[in-house]
C-alpha positions in Angstrom: 0.0 -0.1 -0.1 2.8 2.6 0.9 4.3 2.0 -2.7 0.9 2.5 -4.2 0.5 5.8 -2.3 4.0 6.9 -3.2 3.1 6.4 -7.0 -0.3 8.1 -6.7 1.4 11.3 -4.9 4.4 11.2 -7.5 1.6 11.3 -10.3 -0.4 14.1 -8.7 2.6 16.2 -8.6 3.5 15.7 -12.1 0.1 16.1 -13.5 -0.9 19.0 -11.4 -3.8 20.1 -9.0 -6.8 18.6 -11.1 -4.9 15.2 -11.1 -4.3 15.4 -7.4 -8.0 15.9 -6.7 -9.1 13.1 -8.7 -6.1 10.9 -7.2 -7.2 12.1 -3.7 -10.1 9.7 -4.0 -7.9 6.7 -3.7 -6.7 7.9 -0.1 -9.0 6.7 3.0 -11.2 9.7 4.4 -9.8 8.9 7.8 -6.6 7.1 8.7 -5.1 5.8 12.3 -1.9 7.6 13.4 0.6 5.3 14.5 1.6 5.4 18.2 4.8 6.9 19.6 3.7 7.5 23.3 5.3 5.9 26.4 3.8 2.5 27.3 1.6 4.3 30.1 -0.3 5.9 27.4 -1.4 2.6 25.6 -4.6 2.6 27.7 -5.7 5.7 25.5 -7.3 4.7 22.0 -5.5 5.5 18.9 -5.6 8.9 17.4 -7.5 9.4 14.2 -7.0 11.9 11.3 -9.8 12.8 9.2 -8.9 13.9 5.5 -12.6 15.0 4.9 -12.4 17.6 7.8 -9.3 18.9 6.6 -10.4 18.8 3.0 -10.6 22.6 2.3 -7.0 23.0 2.8 -5.9 20.8 -0.1 -3.1 17.9 -0.1 -0.2 20.5 -0.7 -0.9 22.3 2.6 0.4 19.4 4.6 1.9 17.0 2.1 5.1 16.7 2.1 6.0 19.8 4.0 4.5 18.9 7.4 3.6 15.3 6.9 5.4 12.9 4.6 3.4 10.6 2.6 4.2 7.7 4.8 3.0 6.5 8.3 4.4 8.7 10.9 4.3 8.4 14.8 4.6 11.5 16.8 3.8 12.6 20.3 1.9 15.3 22.0 5.2 17.0 23.0 5.9 17.2 19.2 2.7 18.8 18.6 3.2 21.2 21.5 6.4 22.1 20.0 4.8 23.2 16.6 5.3 20.1 14.8 3.0 17.9 12.8 -0.6 18.7 13.9 0.7 21.4 15.9 2.0 23.4 13.2 -1.6 24.5 12.4 -3.3 23.8 15.9 -1.5 26.4 17.8 -4.4 28.4 19.1 -3.8 31.1 16.4 -4.2 29.5 12.8 -6.3 26.8 14.3 -7.8 25.7 17.8 -4.8 24.4 20.0 -4.5 20.5 20.6 -5.2 21.4 24.2 -8.5 23.1 23.4 -10.3 19.9 22.3 -11.6 17.0 24.3 -9.2 13.9 24.1 -12.2 12.2 22.2 -11.9 14.6 19.5 -8.7 12.8 18.1 -8.7 9.7 20.3 -12.3 8.8 19.4 -13.6 6.0 17.2 -13.7 7.2 13.6 -13.3 4.5 11.2 
């Protein structure tokens, strides 16, 4: 699946924004964010990301500058330092990661 995703991403870059929109349908609407938290956090459900909720931004707003086109694990500390989700969810550009209930990201989206 990773190879297919990379191929589609390269095709979208080569063919421009209209192709990116068409190829975007090949990616899941929501995906699970891999864990990189300490073992004590394993009781917390995995975090989920919704492409639909962020769809108005467009793929190039985040890929590949903020998020590479590959599974990536990160922590709350990373986000508080302004990396990954925290690059936008800083309280100024978008609501801060600390301003949303845990279930907002660690809910049961599928």
